[in-house]
All heavy atoms as a GROMACS GRO file, in nm:
protein
  520
    1MET      N    1  -1.177  -1.398   1.093
    1MET     CA    2  -1.042  -1.358   1.059
    1MET      C    3  -1.045  -1.210   1.024
    1MET      O    4  -1.133  -1.161   0.954
    1MET     CB    5  -0.993  -1.441   0.939
    1MET     CG    6  -0.854  -1.399   0.896
    1MET     SD    7  -0.796  -1.485   0.748
    1MET     CE    8  -0.756  -1.642   0.815
    2SER      N    9  -0.948  -1.135   1.070
    2SER     CA   10  -0.941  -0.993   1.038
    2SER      C   11  -0.881  -0.975   0.898
    2SER      O   12  -0.806  -1.058   0.849
    2SER     CB   13  -0.860  -0.919   1.142
    2SER     OG   14  -0.725  -0.964   1.141
    3ALA      N   15  -0.919  -0.865   0.838
    3ALA     CA   16  -0.871  -0.835   0.703
    3ALA      C   17  -0.727  -0.791   0.707
    3ALA      O   18  -0.682  -0.728   0.803
    3ALA     CB   19  -0.959  -0.727   0.643
    4PRO      N   20  -0.653  -0.820   0.599
    4PRO     CA   21  -0.517  -0.765   0.591
    4PRO      C   22  -0.522  -0.613   0.584
    4PRO      O   23  -0.625  -0.558   0.542
    4PRO     CB   24  -0.463  -0.823   0.459
    4PRO     CG   25  -0.568  -0.906   0.400
    4PRO     CD   26  -0.690  -0.898   0.484
    5HIS      N   27  -0.418  -0.549   0.626
    5HIS     CA   28  -0.416  -0.404   0.618
    5HIS      C   29  -0.281  -0.353   0.569
    5HIS      O   30  -0.182  -0.423   0.573
    5HIS     CB   31  -0.457  -0.339   0.751
    5HIS     CG   32  -0.357  -0.360   0.860
    5HIS    ND1   33  -0.353  -0.474   0.935
    5HIS    CD2   34  -0.256  -0.280   0.907
    5HIS    CE1   35  -0.254  -0.464   1.023
    5HIS    NE2   36  -0.195  -0.348   1.009
    6LEU      N   37  -0.282  -0.231   0.520
    6LEU     CA   38  -0.164  -0.165   0.464
    6LEU      C   39  -0.118  -0.050   0.551
    6LEU      O   40  -0.200   0.015   0.614
    6LEU     CB   41  -0.196  -0.109   0.325
    6LEU     CG   42  -0.223  -0.207   0.214
    6LEU    CD1   43  -0.291  -0.138   0.100
    6LEU    CD2   44  -0.094  -0.272   0.170
    7THR      N   45   0.012  -0.027   0.550
    7THR     CA   46   0.067   0.093   0.609
    7THR      C   47   0.161   0.154   0.508
    7THR      O   48   0.219   0.085   0.425
    7THR     CB   49   0.141   0.066   0.740
    7THR    OG1   50   0.244  -0.032   0.716
    7THR    CG2   51   0.046   0.016   0.849
    8ALA      N   52   0.175   0.285   0.513
    8ALA     CA   53   0.267   0.356   0.424
    8ALA      C   54   0.344   0.459   0.506
    8ALA      O   55   0.285   0.538   0.576
    8ALA     CB   56   0.190   0.426   0.311
    9ASP      N   57   0.474   0.455   0.497
    9ASP     CA   58   0.562   0.543   0.571
    9ASP      C   59   0.604   0.659   0.481
    9ASP      O   60   0.694   0.645   0.397
    9ASP     CB   61   0.685   0.466   0.620
    9ASP     CG   62   0.779   0.548   0.706
    9ASP    OD1   63   0.765   0.673   0.710
    9ASP    OD2   64   0.866   0.487   0.771
   10ARG      N   65   0.538   0.771   0.494
   10ARG     CA   66   0.565   0.888   0.409
   10ARG      C   67   0.706   0.945   0.432
   10ARG      O   68   0.761   1.006   0.341
   10ARG     CB   69   0.460   0.996   0.431
   10ARG     CG   70   0.325   0.956   0.371
   10ARG     CD   71   0.218   1.060   0.394
   10ARG     NE   72   0.256   1.196   0.361
   10ARG     CZ   73   0.241   1.251   0.241
   10ARG    NH1   74   0.190   1.182   0.140
   10ARG    NH2   75   0.278   1.376   0.218
   11GLU      N   76   0.764   0.923   0.548
   11GLU     CA   77   0.900   0.970   0.572
   11GLU      C   78   1.002   0.886   0.496
   11GLU      O   79   1.110   0.936   0.459
   11GLU     CB   80   0.931   0.971   0.722
   11GLU     CG   81   0.854   1.078   0.794
   11GLU     CD   82   0.892   1.088   0.940
   11GLU    OE1   83   1.007   1.050   0.975
   11GLU    OE2   84   0.809   1.135   1.020
   12ARG      N   85   0.968   0.763   0.472
   12ARG     CA   86   1.060   0.674   0.397
   12ARG      C   87   1.036   0.680   0.246
   12ARG      O   88   1.123   0.649   0.167
   12ARG     CB   89   1.035   0.532   0.448
   12ARG     CG   90   1.135   0.434   0.402
   12ARG     CD   91   1.116   0.302   0.477
   12ARG     NE   92   1.222   0.213   0.438
   12ARG     CZ   93   1.241   0.096   0.490
   12ARG    NH1   94   1.160   0.053   0.587
   12ARG    NH2   95   1.336   0.019   0.450
   13CYS      N   96   0.919   0.722   0.206
   13CYS     CA   97   0.880   0.732   0.064
   13CYS      C   98   0.971   0.827  -0.010
   13CYS      O   99   1.004   0.935   0.040
   13CYS     CB  100   0.733   0.779   0.055
   13CYS     SG  101   0.674   0.796  -0.115
   14ILE      N  102   1.007   0.788  -0.136
   14ILE     CA  103   1.091   0.876  -0.218
   14ILE      C  104   1.011   0.934  -0.337
   14ILE      O  105   1.067   1.001  -0.422
   14ILE     CB  106   1.217   0.804  -0.269
   14ILE    CG1  107   1.181   0.681  -0.353
   14ILE    CG2  108   1.306   0.767  -0.151
   14ILE    CD1  109   1.300   0.618  -0.426
   15GLY      N  110   0.882   0.902  -0.345
   15GLY     CA  111   0.796   0.958  -0.448
   15GLY      C  112   0.813   0.896  -0.586
   15GLY      O  113   0.784   0.962  -0.684
   16ALA      N  114   0.859   0.772  -0.593
   16ALA     CA  115   0.879   0.708  -0.723
   16ALA      C  116   0.748   0.682  -0.796
   16ALA      O  117   0.743   0.675  -0.918
   16ALA     CB  118   0.956   0.575  -0.705
   17GLY      N  119   0.639   0.664  -0.722
   17GLY     CA  120   0.508   0.645  -0.783
   17GLY      C  121   0.476   0.503  -0.828
   17GLY      O  122   0.372   0.482  -0.888
   18MET      N  123   0.562   0.410  -0.796
   18MET     CA  124   0.538   0.272  -0.838
   18MET      C  125   0.410   0.216  -0.775
   18MET      O  126   0.336   0.139  -0.838
   18MET     CB  127   0.658   0.181  -0.800
   18MET     CG  128   0.785   0.220  -0.873
   18MET     SD  129   0.770   0.213  -1.053
   18MET     CE  130   0.740   0.040  -1.078
   19CYS      N  131   0.381   0.256  -0.654
   19CYS     CA  132   0.261   0.206  -0.585
   19CYS      C  133   0.134   0.254  -0.659
   19CYS      O  134   0.045   0.174  -0.685
   19CYS     CB  135   0.257   0.250  -0.440
   19CYS     SG  136   0.268   0.430  -0.417
   20ALA      N  137   0.131   0.382  -0.693
   20ALA     CA  138   0.013   0.438  -0.761
   20ALA      C  139  -0.003   0.379  -0.901
   20ALA      O  140  -0.115   0.363  -0.947
   20ALA     CB  141   0.025   0.589  -0.766
   21MET      N  142   0.106   0.346  -0.966
   21MET     CA  143   0.097   0.286  -1.099
   21MET      C  144   0.055   0.140  -1.092
   21MET      O  145  -0.016   0.090  -1.176
   21MET     CB  146   0.231   0.299  -1.173
   21MET     CG  147   0.260   0.438  -1.218
   21MET     SD  148   0.406   0.451  -1.322
   21MET     CE  149   0.539   0.431  -1.205
   22THR      N  150   0.098   0.071  -0.986
   22THR     CA  151   0.070  -0.070  -0.970
   22THR      C  152  -0.069  -0.096  -0.913
   22THR      O  153  -0.137  -0.190  -0.955
   22THR     CB  154   0.176  -0.137  -0.879
   22THR    OG1  155   0.304  -0.111  -0.935
   22THR    CG2  156   0.155  -0.286  -0.868
   23ALA      N  157  -0.112  -0.015  -0.821
   23ALA     CA  158  -0.242  -0.033  -0.754
   23ALA      C  159  -0.312   0.103  -0.740
   23ALA      O  160  -0.324   0.156  -0.629
   23ALA     CB  161  -0.222  -0.099  -0.618
   24PRO      N  162  -0.359   0.159  -0.849
   24PRO     CA  163  -0.417   0.294  -0.845
   24PRO      C  164  -0.546   0.304  -0.764
   24PRO      O  165  -0.586   0.415  -0.727
   24PRO     CB  166  -0.442   0.329  -0.993
   24PRO     CG  167  -0.449   0.196  -1.061
   24PRO     CD  168  -0.359   0.104  -0.985
   25ASP      N  169  -0.611   0.192  -0.737
   25ASP     CA  170  -0.734   0.195  -0.655
   25ASP      C  171  -0.701   0.195  -0.507
   25ASP      O  172  -0.791   0.211  -0.423
   25ASP     CB  173  -0.822   0.076  -0.688
   25ASP     CG  174  -0.880   0.083  -0.828
   25ASP    OD1  175  -0.921   0.195  -0.869
   25ASP    OD2  176  -0.884  -0.019  -0.898
   26VAL      N  177  -0.573   0.175  -0.474
   26VAL     CA  178  -0.531   0.165  -0.334
   26VAL      C  179  -0.438   0.279  -0.295
   26VAL      O  180  -0.441   0.326  -0.182
   26VAL     CB  181  -0.462   0.029  -0.308
   26VAL    CG1  182  -0.419   0.017  -0.162
   26VAL    CG2  183  -0.555  -0.086  -0.347
   27PHE      N  184  -0.357   0.326  -0.390
   27PHE     CA  185  -0.257   0.430  -0.362
   27PHE      C  186  -0.271   0.544  -0.460
   27PHE      O  187  -0.315   0.530  -0.573
   27PHE     CB  188  -0.114   0.375  -0.380
   27PHE     CG  189  -0.084   0.257  -0.292
   27PHE    CD1  190  -0.092   0.128  -0.340
   27PHE    CD2  191  -0.046   0.278  -0.161
   27PHE    CE1  192  -0.065   0.019  -0.260
   27PHE    CE2  193  -0.016   0.167  -0.078
   27PHE     CZ  194  -0.027   0.040  -0.129
   28ASP      N  195  -0.226   0.662  -0.415
   28ASP     CA  196  -0.213   0.778  -0.502
   28ASP      C  197  -0.088   0.851  -0.457
   28ASP      O  198  -0.019   0.809  -0.363
   28ASP     CB  199  -0.336   0.868  -0.487
   28ASP     CG  200  -0.354   0.963  -0.603
   28ASP    OD1  201  -0.268   0.969  -0.695
   28ASP    OD2  202  -0.456   1.034  -0.605
   29GLN      N  203  -0.056   0.962  -0.527
   29GLN     CA  204   0.056   1.044  -0.486
   29GLN      C  205   0.006   1.182  -0.448
   29GLN      O  206  -0.083   1.237  -0.515
   29GLN     CB  207   0.157   1.058  -0.600
   29GLN     CG  208   0.243   0.934  -0.618
   29GLN     CD  209   0.346   0.954  -0.724
   29GLN    OE1  210   0.317   0.939  -0.842
   29GLN    NE2  211   0.468   0.989  -0.683
   30ASP      N  212   0.061   1.235  -0.342
   30ASP     CA  213   0.025   1.368  -0.296
   30ASP      C  214   0.065   1.470  -0.404
   30ASP      O  215   0.180   1.473  -0.446
   30ASP     CB  216   0.100   1.396  -0.166
   30ASP     CG  217   0.055   1.523  -0.098
   30ASP    OD1  218   0.037   1.627  -0.166
   30ASP    OD2  219   0.041   1.520   0.025
   31PRO      N  220  -0.029   1.554  -0.448
   31PRO     CA  221   0.004   1.652  -0.553
   31PRO      C  222   0.106   1.757  -0.507
   31PRO      O  223   0.172   1.819  -0.589
   31PRO     CB  224  -0.128   1.714  -0.589
   31PRO     CG  225  -0.220   1.684  -0.477
   31PRO     CD  226  -0.169   1.560  -0.410
   32GLU      N  227   0.120   1.775  -0.375
   32GLU     CA  228   0.210   1.874  -0.322
   32GLU      C  229   0.354   1.828  -0.320
   32GLU      O  230   0.445   1.898  -0.361
   32GLU     CB  231   0.168   1.915  -0.180
   32GLU     CG  232   0.032   1.982  -0.171
   32GLU     CD  233   0.031   2.120  -0.237
   32GLU    OE1  234   0.131   2.193  -0.219
   32GLU    OE2  235  -0.068   2.149  -0.304
   33ASP      N  236   0.377   1.704  -0.272
   33ASP     CA  237   0.514   1.658  -0.256
   33ASP      C  238   0.545   1.527  -0.328
   33ASP      O  239   0.659   1.480  -0.325
   33ASP     CB  240   0.552   1.645  -0.107
   33ASP     CG  241   0.460   1.551  -0.030
   33ASP    OD1  242   0.385   1.472  -0.090
   33ASP    OD2  243   0.461   1.558   0.095
   34GLY      N  244   0.444   1.467  -0.392
   34GLY     CA  245   0.465   1.344  -0.468
   34GLY      C  246   0.476   1.219  -0.384
   34GLY      O  247   0.498   1.112  -0.438
   35LEU      N  248   0.458   1.231  -0.253
   35LEU     CA  249   0.473   1.114  -0.166
   35LEU      C  250   0.345   1.031  -0.164
   35LEU      O  251   0.237   1.077  -0.202
   35LEU     CB  252   0.510   1.158  -0.026
   35LEU     CG  253   0.642   1.234  -0.012
   35LEU    CD1  254   0.669   1.274   0.131
   35LEU    CD2  255   0.758   1.156  -0.070
   36VAL      N  256   0.358   0.909  -0.121
   36VAL     CA  257   0.248   0.813  -0.119
   36VAL      C  258   0.128   0.863  -0.040
   36VAL      O  259   0.143   0.923   0.066
   36VAL     CB  260   0.296   0.675  -0.064
   36VAL    CG1  261   0.343   0.685   0.080
   36VAL    CG2  262   0.188   0.568  -0.079
   37LEU      N  263   0.012   0.837  -0.096
   37LEU     CA  264  -0.114   0.857  -0.024
   37LEU      C  265  -0.184   0.721  -0.023
   37LEU      O  266  -0.209   0.663  -0.129
   37LEU     CB  267  -0.204   0.960  -0.094
   37LEU     CG  268  -0.159   1.102  -0.090
   37LEU    CD1  269  -0.253   1.189  -0.172
   37LEU    CD2  270  -0.154   1.153   0.053
   38LEU      N  271  -0.216   0.673   0.093
   38LEU     CA  272  -0.284   0.545   0.109
   38LEU      C  273  -0.434   0.572   0.106
   38LEU      O  274  -0.488   0.640   0.192
   38LEU     CB  275  -0.241   0.481   0.240
   38LEU     CG  276  -0.290   0.344   0.272
   38LEU    CD1  277  -0.258   0.244   0.161
   38LEU    CD2  278  -0.231   0.297   0.403
   39LEU      N  279  -0.502   0.522   0.003
   39LEU     CA  280  -0.644   0.544  -0.012
   39LEU      C  281  -0.728   0.447   0.070
   39LEU      O  282  -0.839   0.482   0.109
   39LEU     CB  283  -0.684   0.532  -0.160
   39LEU     CG  284  -0.611   0.625  -0.257
   39LEU    CD1  285  -0.653   0.596  -0.401
   39LEU    CD2  286  -0.633   0.771  -0.221
   40HIS      N  287  -0.675   0.328   0.094
   40HIS     CA  288  -0.749   0.225   0.169
   40HIS      C  289  -0.650   0.150   0.260
   40HIS      O  290  -0.562   0.082   0.210
   40HIS     CB  291  -0.814   0.123   0.076
   40HIS     CG  292  -0.912   0.182  -0.020
   40HIS    ND1  293  -1.038   0.224   0.018
   40HIS    CD2  294  -0.902   0.209  -0.152
   40HIS    CE1  295  -1.101   0.272  -0.085
   40HIS    NE2  296  -1.021   0.264  -0.190
   41THR      N  297  -0.668   0.163   0.388
   41THR     CA  298  -0.580   0.086   0.479
   41THR      C  299  -0.620  -0.061   0.480
   41THR      O  300  -0.537  -0.147   0.505
   41THR     CB  301  -0.584   0.140   0.623
   41THR    OG1  302  -0.721   0.136   0.671
   41THR    CG2  303  -0.529   0.280   0.631
   42GLU      N  304  -0.745  -0.090   0.452
   42GLU     CA  305  -0.795  -0.228   0.439
   42GLU      C  306  -0.861  -0.241   0.303
   42GLU      O  307  -0.984  -0.229   0.292
   42GLU     CB  308  -0.889  -0.263   0.552
   42GLU     CG  309  -0.821  -0.268   0.687
   42GLU     CD  310  -0.913  -0.309   0.802
   42GLU    OE1  311  -1.030  -0.341   0.776
   42GLU    OE2  312  -0.865  -0.311   0.915
   43PRO      N  313  -0.781  -0.262   0.198
   43PRO     CA  314  -0.840  -0.266   0.062
   43PRO      C  315  -0.933  -0.386   0.045
   43PRO      O  316  -0.915  -0.489   0.110
   43PRO     CB  317  -0.716  -0.280  -0.027
   43PRO     CG  318  -0.612  -0.342   0.058
   43PRO     CD  319  -0.639  -0.290   0.198
   44PRO      N  320  -1.031  -0.372  -0.044
   44PRO     CA  321  -1.120  -0.484  -0.075
   44PRO      C  322  -1.037  -0.602  -0.128
   44PRO      O  323  -0.930  -0.583  -0.187
   44PRO     CB  324  -1.212  -0.429  -0.183
   44PRO     CG  325  -1.198  -0.279  -0.177
   44PRO     CD  326  -1.062  -0.252  -0.120
   45ALA      N  327  -1.089  -0.720  -0.112
   45ALA     CA  328  -1.021  -0.843  -0.154
   45ALA      C  329  -0.978  -0.835  -0.300
   45ALA      O  330  -0.872  -0.887  -0.337
   45ALA     CB  331  -1.108  -0.963  -0.128
   46ALA      N  332  -1.056  -0.773  -0.384
   46ALA     CA  333  -1.025  -0.763  -0.527
   46ALA      C  334  -0.895  -0.686  -0.551
   46ALA      O  335  -0.835  -0.699  -0.658
   46ALA     CB  336  -1.140  -0.694  -0.599
   47HIS      N  337  -0.849  -0.609  -0.454
   47HIS     CA  338  -0.727  -0.528  -0.471
   47HIS      C  339  -0.608  -0.582  -0.393
   47HIS      O  340  -0.500  -0.522  -0.396
   47HIS     CB  341  -0.755  -0.383  -0.431
   47HIS     CG  342  -0.861  -0.319  -0.513
   47HIS    ND1  343  -0.848  -0.296  -0.647
   47HIS    CD2  344  -0.983  -0.273  -0.479
   47HIS    CE1  345  -0.960  -0.238  -0.694
   47HIS    NE2  346  -1.042  -0.225  -0.592
   48HIS      N  347  -0.624  -0.696  -0.327
   48HIS     CA  348  -0.514  -0.750  -0.244
   48HIS      C  349  -0.391  -0.783  -0.328
   48HIS      O  350  -0.279  -0.752  -0.290
   48HIS     CB  351  -0.559  -0.872  -0.167
   48HIS     CG  352  -0.649  -0.842  -0.053
   48HIS    ND1  353  -0.696  -0.938   0.032
   48HIS    CD2  354  -0.701  -0.725  -0.008
   48HIS    CE1  355  -0.774  -0.882   0.124
   48HIS    NE2  356  -0.778  -0.753   0.101
   49THR      N  357  -0.412  -0.847  -0.443
   49THR     CA  358  -0.297  -0.885  -0.527
   49THR      C  359  -0.218  -0.764  -0.573
   49THR      O  360  -0.096  -0.760  -0.563
   49THR     CB  361  -0.344  -0.970  -0.649
   49THR    OG1  362  -0.407  -1.088  -0.600
   49THR    CG2  363  -0.226  -1.006  -0.736
   50ALA      N  364  -0.288  -0.661  -0.620
   50ALA     CA  365  -0.221  -0.539  -0.665
   50ALA      C  366  -0.150  -0.469  -0.548
   50ALA      O  367  -0.040  -0.418  -0.564
   50ALA     CB  368  -0.321  -0.444  -0.732
   51ALA      N  369  -0.215  -0.468  -0.429
   51ALA     CA  370  -0.152  -0.405  -0.314
   51ALA      C  371  -0.025  -0.479  -0.274
   51ALA      O  372   0.076  -0.416  -0.239
   51ALA     CB  373  -0.251  -0.403  -0.198
   52ARG      N  374  -0.027  -0.614  -0.278
   52ARG     CA  375   0.094  -0.690  -0.248
   52ARG      C  376   0.204  -0.661  -0.349
   52ARG      O  377   0.321  -0.648  -0.314
   52ARG     CB  378   0.062  -0.840  -0.250
   52ARG     CG  379   0.004  -0.892  -0.123
   52ARG     CD  380  -0.001  -1.046  -0.124
   52ARG     NE  381  -0.105  -1.094  -0.039
   52ARG     CZ  382  -0.225  -1.124  -0.076
   52ARG    NH1  383  -0.264  -1.117  -0.201
   52ARG    NH2  384  -0.316  -1.167   0.013
   53MET      N  385   0.165  -0.653  -0.476
   53MET     CA  386   0.263  -0.621  -0.581
   53MET      C  387   0.324  -0.483  -0.558
   53MET      O  388   0.446  -0.465  -0.572
   53MET     CB  389   0.198  -0.629  -0.720
   53MET     CG  390   0.166  -0.769  -0.762
   53MET     SD  391   0.080  -0.777  -0.922
   53MET     CE  392   0.204  -0.710  -1.029
   54ALA      N  393   0.241  -0.385  -0.523
   54ALA     CA  394   0.290  -0.249  -0.498
   54ALA      C  395   0.390  -0.249  -0.382
   54ALA      O  396   0.489  -0.178  -0.386
   54ALA     CB  397   0.173  -0.158  -0.470
   55THR      N  398   0.363  -0.331  -0.283
   55THR     CA  399   0.455  -0.342  -0.169
   55THR      C  400   0.590  -0.391  -0.217
   55THR      O  401   0.695  -0.340  -0.178
   55THR     CB  402   0.396  -0.438  -0.063
   55THR    OG1  403   0.272  -0.386  -0.018
   55THR    CG2  404   0.490  -0.454   0.053
   56GLY      N  405   0.588  -0.489  -0.306
   56GLY     CA  406   0.712  -0.547  -0.356
   56GLY      C  407   0.793  -0.458  -0.449
   56GLY      O  408   0.914  -0.467  -0.455
   57VAL      N  409   0.725  -0.371  -0.523
   57VAL     CA  410   0.796  -0.286  -0.620
   57VAL      C  411   0.835  -0.149  -0.562
   57VAL      O  412   0.905  -0.072  -0.628
   57VAL     CB  413   0.716  -0.265  -0.752
   57VAL    CG1  414   0.691  -0.399  -0.820
   57VAL    CG2  415   0.586  -0.190  -0.729
   58CYS      N  416   0.795  -0.119  -0.442
   58CYS     CA  417   0.831   0.008  -0.379
   58CYS      C  418   0.982   0.013  -0.358
   58CYS      O  419   1.035  -0.068  -0.282
   58CYS     CB  420   0.758   0.026  -0.246
   58CYS     SG  421   0.804   0.178  -0.162
   59PRO      N  422   1.052   0.104  -0.426
   59PRO     CA  423   1.198   0.106  -0.415
   59PRO      C  424   1.252   0.146  -0.278
   59PRO      O  425   1.365   0.111  -0.243
   59PRO     CB  426   1.243   0.206  -0.521
   59PRO     CG  427   1.124   0.292  -0.545
   59PRO     CD  428   1.005   0.206  -0.516
   60SER      N  429   1.172   0.215  -0.198
   60SER     CA  430   1.219   0.255  -0.066
   60SER      C  431   1.168   0.166   0.047
   60SER      O  432   1.205   0.186   0.161
   60SER     CB  433   1.179   0.401  -0.039
   60SER     OG  434   1.038   0.413  -0.032
   61GLY      N  435   1.082   0.072   0.015
   61GLY     CA  436   1.024  -0.013   0.119
   61GLY      C  437   0.929   0.062   0.212
   61GLY      O  438   0.917   0.025   0.329
   62ALA      N  439   0.866   0.164   0.161
   62ALA     CA  440   0.779   0.248   0.244
   62ALA      C  441   0.642   0.186   0.270
   62ALA      O  442   0.568   0.236   0.353
   62ALA     CB  443   0.763   0.385   0.181
   63ILE      N  444   0.607   0.082   0.196
   63ILE     CA  445   0.473   0.023   0.206
   63ILE      C  446   0.484  -0.115   0.268
   63ILE      O  447   0.573  -0.191   0.235
   63ILE     CB  448   0.407   0.012   0.068
   63ILE    CG1  449   0.396   0.148   0.003
   63ILE    CG2  450   0.271  -0.056   0.078
   63ILE    CD1  451   0.365   0.144  -0.145
   64ALA      N  452   0.392  -0.148   0.356
   64ALA     CA  453   0.386  -0.280   0.418
   64ALA      C  454   0.244  -0.334   0.407
   64ALA      O  455   0.148  -0.262   0.432
   64ALA     CB  456   0.429  -0.275   0.565
   65PHE      N  457   0.234  -0.460   0.366
   65PHE     CA  458   0.107  -0.533   0.356
   65PHE      C  459   0.105  -0.631   0.470
   65PHE      O  460   0.187  -0.722   0.473
   65PHE     CB  461   0.095  -0.604   0.223
   65PHE     CG  462  -0.039  -0.664   0.195
   65PHE    CD1  463  -0.136  -0.592   0.126
   65PHE    CD2  464  -0.069  -0.793   0.237
   65PHE    CE1  465  -0.259  -0.649   0.099
   65PHE    CE2  466  -0.193  -0.848   0.211
   65PHE     CZ  467  -0.290  -0.776   0.142
   66HIS      N  468   0.022  -0.608   0.568
   66HIS     CA  469   0.016  -0.691   0.690
   66HIS      C  470  -0.092  -0.796   0.675
   66HIS      O  471  -0.212  -0.761   0.675
   66HIS     CB  472  -0.008  -0.606   0.814
   66HIS     CG  473   0.088  -0.492   0.828
   66HIS    ND1  474   0.212  -0.506   0.885
   66HIS    CD2  475   0.080  -0.360   0.786
   66HIS    CE1  476   0.274  -0.387   0.883
   66HIS    NE2  477   0.196  -0.300   0.825
   67GLU      N  478  -0.053  -0.921   0.662
   67GLU     CA  479  -0.149  -1.029   0.650
   67GLU      C  480  -0.214  -1.055   0.786
   67GLU      O  481  -0.151  -1.038   0.890
   67GLU     CB  482  -0.080  -1.157   0.604
   67GLU     CG  483  -0.014  -1.149   0.469
   67GLU     CD  484  -0.110  -1.161   0.353
   67GLU    OE1  485  -0.230  -1.191   0.374
   67GLU    OE2  486  -0.064  -1.140   0.240
   68ALA      N  487  -0.338  -1.096   0.782
   68ALA     CA  488  -0.407  -1.134   0.904
   68ALA      C  489  -0.346  -1.264   0.955
   68ALA      O  490  -0.318  -1.354   0.879
   68ALA     CB  491  -0.555  -1.153   0.877
   69ALA      N  492  -0.325  -1.270   1.084
   69ALA     CA  493  -0.270  -1.392   1.144
   69ALA      C  494  -0.377  -1.499   1.145
   69ALA      O  495  -0.493  -1.472   1.173
   69ALA     CB  496  -0.223  -1.363   1.285
   70PRO      N  497  -0.339  -1.624   1.112
   70PRO     CA  498  -0.437  -1.733   1.113
   70PRO      C  499  -0.501  -1.747   1.252
   70PRO      O  500  -0.434  -1.735   1.355
   70PRO     CB  501  -0.356  -1.857   1.083
   70PRO     CG  502  -0.230  -1.805   1.018
   70PRO     CD  503  -0.209  -1.668   1.074
   71GLY      N  504  -0.634  -1.763   1.253
   71GLY     CA  505  -0.704  -1.784   1.378
   71GLY      C  506  -0.737  -1.658   1.454
   71GLY      O  507  -0.787  -1.664   1.564
   72THR      N  508  -0.707  -1.540   1.395
   72THR     CA  509  -0.742  -1.416   1.463
   72THR      C  510  -0.869  -1.361   1.404
   72THR      O  511  -0.906  -1.389   1.292
   72THR     CB  512  -0.632  -1.308   1.449
   72THR    OG1  513  -0.611  -1.279   1.311
   72THR    CG2  514  -0.504  -1.357   1.512
   73SER      N  515  -0.936  -1.276   1.478
   73SER     CA  516  -1.057  -1.214   1.426
   73SER      C  517  -1.060  -1.068   1.455
   73SER      O  518  -0.982  -1.016   1.528
   73SER     CB  519  -1.180  -1.282   1.480
   73SER     OG  520  -1.180  -1.287   1.620
   0.00000   0.00000   0.00000
């Protein structure tokens, strides 16, 4: 099975920082413009819950957590 992965749309990001506060091991903010920086496109399993939470609290919907499809590798 393939690992879940994250995407972040910097054009959609409004720089609220909820992702970096919710999952600081997975996200940061660009010091230049405050927009999302994705530190891990495939975060370790220990960070999956926080990454999912960050996806849910993003006010602009700029983050997506893509689950691996069952039966894929």
